[in-house]
C-alpha positions, 0 to 999 in steps of 0.5 A, spaced: 058 083 787 064 082 782 060 077 778 054 081 777 058 087 776 062 084 770 056 081 767 053 088 767 060 091 764 060 086 758 053 089 756 056 096 755 061 099 750 065 102 756 066 096 760 071 099 765 066 105 767 060 100 767 064 095 772 066 101 776 059 104 776 056 097 778 061 096 784 058 103 786 051 101 785 052 094 789 055 098 795 050 103 795 045 097 795 049 094 801 048 101 805 041 102 803 038 095 803 034 098 797 034 096 790 030 103 789 036 107 791 041 104 786 035 104 780 034 111 781 041 113 781 042 108 775 036 112 771 039 119 773 045 117 770 042 114 764 038 120 763 044 125 764 047 121 758 042 121 754 041 129 755 048 130 754 048 125 747 042 129 745 046 136 746 052 133 742 049 131 736 044 136 735 049 142 736 056 139 734 056 132 731 049 131 728 045 125 728 049 120 723 050 113 725 056 112 730 061 107 728 067 104 732 072 108 729 068 114 731 067 111 738 075 110 738 077 117 736 074 120 742 078 115 746 082 121 749 076 124 751 074 118 755 081 118 758 081 125 760 074 125 763 077 119 767 083 122 769 079 128 772 073 124 775 077 118 778 080 122 784 073 125 785 070 118 785 075 115 789 074 120 795 066 119 795 067 112 795 072 112 800 068 117 804 061 113 804 063 106 804 070 105 807 072 102 812 068 096 808 068 091 814 063 095 818 059 096 811 059 088 810 057 087 817 051 091 817 049 088 811 049 081 814 045 084 820 040 087 815 041 094 818 040 100 814 042 108 814 048 110 818 051 103 820 057 106 823 053 110 829 
């Protein structure tokens, strides 16, 4: 899981965010035993990102090419979003995937759904 998440992350400009996203998608796969769930969440995430980027470019920044300097100038925004989003994300992951031991055992046994019941 760590290796595949690392490989996924290095292919994205936001390495830390992509790594966390990949870990969560791996846990989602382990819980559902279906790649379709992870693929749907990934696709929805990409659609939301494209829509938000299009809104930003059409209303605020324009459609000029984005440079590394432009990307770095918005580092503060990324940090603010991470500070706001991480507690919510941690609560969700903790609620859905912890304790981890039953999830790992259920995954090993091929179970899906509510593995704690």
